[in-house]
RODREN-491641 format. One record per residue: residue number from 1; x negated, y negated, z of N, C-alpha, C, O, CB in turn. Coordinates in pm, whole numbers. Each point is the difference from the previous one (the first is absolute). Glycine has a CB too. Layout:
N
(atom NUM (X Y Z) (X Y Z) (X Y Z) (X Y Z) (X Y Z));
...
END
This chain:
101
(atom 1 (-11304 -8385 9875) (-71 145 111) (153 120 -31) (105 -21 62) (-278 -167 228));
(atom 2 (161 299 -385) (49 64 8) (19 142 178) (103 59 30) (-164 -191 -335));
(atom 3 (-31 139 356) (-25 81 91) (83 -61 111) (-43 -114 17) (-183 193 -105));
(atom 4 (310 -56 157) (107 -8 41) (-65 -35 192) (37 -98 65) (125 284 -314));
(atom 5 (-269 -69 306) (-66 -29 139) (-69 -137 -35) (-9 -94 80) (-39 358 12));
(atom 6 (-9 -263 -242) (-99 -83 1) (31 -193 40) (-46 -76 84) (-41 302 -271));
(atom 7 (238 -249 14) (55 -77 41) (61 -16 203) (-71 -25 97) (95 56 -408));
(atom 8 (44 -19 308) (75 50 166) (-129 -129 122) (7 -96 76) (75 501 -151));
(atom 9 (-231 -266 -13) (-116 -85 25) (-7 -159 39) (-20 -70 99) (-40 242 -249));
(atom 10 (95 -188 -21) (-120 -162 -2) (144 -82 68) (-26 -103 63) (-198 92 -363));
(atom 11 (373 51 290) (92 -64 55) (22 -65 136) (47 -108 35) (1 238 -187));
(atom 12 (-125 26 245) (-15 24 176) (-160 -139 43) (-45 -51 103) (134 440 -103));
(atom 13 (-115 -395 -121) (-164 -69 69) (50 -156 -102) (-56 -99 48) (-217 377 -22));
(atom 14 (336 -302 -111) (78 -172 -46) (58 -4 145) (-77 -44 86) (178 33 -393));
(atom 15 (22 51 347) (82 -17 138) (-33 -17 56) (69 -93 42) (21 162 -38));
(atom 16 (-210 -50 99) (-150 -5 58) (-70 -161 -22) (-43 -74 88) (10 362 -161));
(atom 17 (39 -312 -73) (-88 -127 17) (16 -129 25) (91 -65 -50) (-162 178 -57));
(atom 18 (-30 -168 198) (84 -139 51) (-93 -86 -8) (-57 -60 91) (214 138 68));
(atom 19 (-178 -88 -318) (-52 -140 -67) (-67 79 -146) (-65 104 -11) (-13 -287 277));
(atom 20 (125 87 -365) (-59 42 -181) (-123 76 -30) (-30 87 -81) (114 -299 20));
(atom 21 (-164 125 189) (-98 68 -49) (-8 210 -13) (-40 82 -82) (-60 -363 190));
(atom 22 (147 283 -8) (24 169 44) (56 22 -118) (-51 103 -44) (100 -72 303));
(atom 23 (42 -79 -346) (157 49 -62) (-124 -13 -182) (-38 96 -66) (376 -260 287));
(atom 24 (-362 47 -242) (-143 2 -93) (-95 82 -14) (-33 33 -114) (54 -199 151));
(atom 25 (-98 226 92) (-32 56 21) (15 184 -74) (-80 67 -65) (85 -307 229));
(atom 26 (163 275 -104) (-4 85 -47) (84 -36 -98) (97 73 -21) (-170 56 186));
(atom 27 (53 -254 -249) (32 79 -222) (-63 38 13) (6 121 22) (54 -214 -205));
(atom 28 (-211 8 183) (-111 -3 -67) (-34 137 -7) (-39 66 -96) (-26 -287 159));
(atom 29 (97 263 100) (-11 190 3) (111 80 -87) (-51 102 -47) (-27 -115 310));
(atom 30 (128 7 -276) (90 27 -139) (-5 50 -105) (21 113 -44) (12 -234 100));
(atom 31 (-97 -86 -142) (-60 -20 -170) (-147 119 29) (-13 96 -76) (92 -446 -6));
(atom 32 (-155 333 169) (-107 116 31) (59 142 -99) (-10 38 -116) (-50 -140 414));
(atom 33 (131 152 -159) (37 176 -13) (80 16 -108) (10 118 -33) (-3 -59 271));
(atom 34 (91 -184 -347) (102 29 -130) (-7 -88 -113) (68 4 -102) (86 75 254));
(atom 35 (-247 -161 -118) (-10 -79 -121) (106 -183 50) (62 -31 103) (-78 341 -308));
(atom 36 (1 -353 132) (87 -102 -66) (202 42 81) (68 102 -14) (-298 -106 -289));
(atom 37 (263 -138 387) (89 27 62) (115 55 -130) (-57 64 -89) (-30 -242 314));
(atom 38 (228 159 -242) (84 -28 -77) (75 -108 88) (-6 -19 122) (3 247 -261));
(atom 39 (108 -324 -6) (36 -106 103) (36 3 165) (-68 -17 101) (136 -34 -319));
(atom 40 (70 79 194) (75 89 105) (-80 8 233) (25 -39 114) (25 229 -458));
(atom 41 (-161 -99 247) (-89 48 124) (-38 -142 13) (-17 -35 117) (-82 303 -152));
(atom 42 (79 -368 -63) (-159 -116 64) (108 -113 96) (-26 -63 102) (-207 43 -391));
(atom 43 (413 31 174) (46 -98 61) (46 93 170) (20 -84 88) (66 -85 -367));
(atom 44 (-66 343 337) (-11 -27 127) (-44 -59 70) (43 -79 84) (-14 182 -118));
(atom 45 (-189 -46 -13) (-91 -58 110) (-21 -186 0) (-37 -48 107) (-102 314 -135));
(atom 46 (160 -342 -67) (38 -138 -3) (111 30 154) (-53 32 106) (26 -120 -440));
(atom 47 (172 71 324) (82 7 68) (-31 80 178) (47 -33 109) (72 11 -383));
(atom 48 (-174 86 253) (-119 60 163) (-40 -174 6) (63 -77 72) (-236 414 -122));
(atom 49 (66 -379 -31) (-88 -63 72) (138 -116 37) (20 -59 107) (-318 125 -233));
(atom 50 (386 -71 -13) (111 -185 64) (-4 62 182) (-46 -44 105) (335 -38 -384));
(atom 51 (-216 202 237) (67 96 179) (-70 -113 106) (54 -91 64) (-86 434 -121));
(atom 52 (-169 -282 45) (-63 -29 56) (-31 -151 75) (-21 -25 118) (-2 225 -252));
(atom 53 (29 -306 -7) (13 -156 -1) (110 -38 35) (42 -116 -6) (-173 90 -145));
(atom 54 (173 96 181) (156 -133 74) (101 63 173) (93 -30 75) (1 -30 -435));
(atom 55 (-222 182 330) (57 70 169) (-94 -77 58) (-14 12 122) (90 259 -129));
(atom 56 (-161 -367 -65) (-136 -113 34) (95 -119 30) (-24 -58 106) (-203 134 -290));
(atom 57 (295 -105 135) (87 -137 -5) (90 -74 37) (29 -114 -37) (-85 172 -58));
(atom 58 (137 56 223) (53 26 17) (146 -9 -121) (109 -56 19) (-286 33 203));
(atom 59 (142 77 -309) (95 -35 -118) (55 159 73) (-81 70 61) (-44 -257 -339));
(atom 60 (343 252 253) (22 124 33) (29 5 -102) (-68 85 -57) (111 -42 253));
(atom 61 (49 -104 -280) (96 85 -193) (-115 -126 -90) (-72 -91 41) (490 154 1));
(atom 62 (-384 -1 -191) (-35 -6 -64) (135 1 -145) (62 103 -25) (-296 -29 208));
(atom 63 (251 -178 -244) (119 49 -112) (-103 -72 -165) (-118 -19 -30) (437 -24 241));
(atom 64 (-234 33 -253) (-9 -21 -126) (75 -46 -106) (59 108 -9) (-158 12 88));
(atom 65 (152 -190 -174) (112 31 -19) (-55 -114 -223) (-12 -112 -49) (214 154 447));
(atom 66 (-206 47 -419) (-40 -23 -92) (-133 -99 21) (-43 -4 116) (281 67 -205));
(atom 67 (-288 -121 18) (-114 -119 47) (-66 9 135) (-111 37 39) (244 -190 -168));
(atom 68 (37 80 220) (-7 -33 121) (-75 102 79) (2 112 -52) (197 -238 17));
(atom 69 (-261 117 141) (-67 101 75) (47 -64 170) (-16 -120 22) (-223 190 -240));
(atom 70 (273 -13 287) (85 -125 88) (-62 105 110) (-3 120 -25) (282 -266 -102));
(atom 71 (-342 79 280) (-94 48 78) (93 24 163) (85 -87 -18) (-315 -54 -149));
(atom 72 (255 185 267) (67 -13 46) (-101 61 144) (-45 112 20) (265 -129 -232));
(atom 73 (-231 -147 320) (-52 9 114) (34 147 81) (62 100 -36) (-50 -368 23));
(atom 74 (-84 234 140) (100 61 152) (67 -81 34) (101 33 61) (-232 86 43));
(atom 75 (95 -294 -133) (112 -107 92) (117 101 -62) (56 98 49) (-156 -417 -40));
(atom 76 (112 253 -137) (110 40 -133) (-18 -139 -36) (102 -69 -6) (105 269 71));
(atom 77 (-329 -259 -92) (-53 -146 -124) (-37 105 -103) (-72 99 11) (-64 -339 141));
(atom 78 (231 173 -295) (-44 69 -146) (-49 -90 -16) (38 -111 37) (95 252 -138));
(atom 79 (-312 -90 -12) (-32 -65 -55) (21 29 -174) (123 -9 4) (-249 -34 230));
(atom 80 (98 69 -373) (41 -19 -72) (-92 -54 -150) (-41 -115 -13) (213 113 227));
(atom 81 (-186 75 -283) (-161 -15 -136) (131 91 -98) (102 69 -1) (-476 -21 150));
(atom 82 (229 -142 -250) (82 61 -154) (-105 101 -14) (-91 -7 83) (215 -216 -234));
(atom 83 (-131 321 57) (-145 87 -60) (69 -75 -172) (110 -52 -22) (-184 386 224));
(atom 84 (-90 -302 -335) (52 -15 -109) (69 33 -35) (47 -69 -90) (-148 43 65));
(atom 85 (174 153 55) (87 10 -70) (60 172 84) (-87 58 66) (-32 -248 -320));
(atom 86 (275 262 244) (61 90 32) (-118 142 43) (-11 68 102) (232 -199 -263));
(atom 87 (-312 133 0) (-83 69 43) (-34 65 112) (-6 -78 95) (-18 -29 -225));
(atom 88 (-17 298 178) (-21 17 148) (-134 -19 -17) (-78 2 95) (259 154 -1));
(atom 89 (-212 -172 -202) (-140 -48 24) (-33 -131 73) (-38 1 117) (11 119 -313));
(atom 90 (46 -253 112) (-19 -113 33) (167 -36 208) (28 -76 94) (-165 11 -510));
(atom 91 (161 149 370) (73 20 171) (-77 12 73) (-35 -86 80) (198 187 -109));
(atom 92 (-220 37 17) (-138 75 132) (-108 -119 -15) (-37 -48 107) (39 370 -151));
(atom 93 (-65 -385 -94) (-105 -127 21) (34 -81 70) (-45 -5 114) (-24 12 -285));
(atom 94 (157 -97 126) (57 -124 111) (2 94 101) (-105 61 21) (269 -244 -146));
(atom 95 (-78 205 184) (12 66 108) (-86 1 134) (37 -40 111) (52 139 -289));
(atom 96 (-256 -22 131) (-151 9 23) (-66 -114 -40) (-99 -39 62) (101 263 -91));
(atom 97 (41 -279 -64) (-113 -115 65) (138 -132 136) (-26 -83 88) (-209 80 -441));
(atom 98 (306 32 321) (79 -116 111) (-20 96 150) (-7 -58 109) (246 -72 -307));
(atom 99 (-245 246 189) (-39 39 155) (-174 -5 16) (-22 3 121) (259 181 -98));
(atom 100 (-319 -188 -71) (-105 -64 -12) (-74 -92 50) (-105 -7 64) (184 77 -179));
(atom 101 (-12 -131 79) (22 -215 -7) (67 1 131) (38 -105 51) (35 0 -341));
END
């Protein structure tokens, strides 16, 4: 989205989302309007979904080092998983899968 006003409106709407469905609706709207999204934009939408799912599960932070992804909960307990590779898409995919289960 090249136009500043429109891009800021998308950011504002995304920040107001309360569940992943709302994020996906905005993503579909952008696809309908501008065509297929580039990879960084797709990842941005997936990160917004990760943020919402993490909040619902009481996760206060996420970090990754290589293939290892660590979830830190509000009570400071931690849980770690491994992604298929160090690739950003694999890390995002593994994180989403973990949070959805």
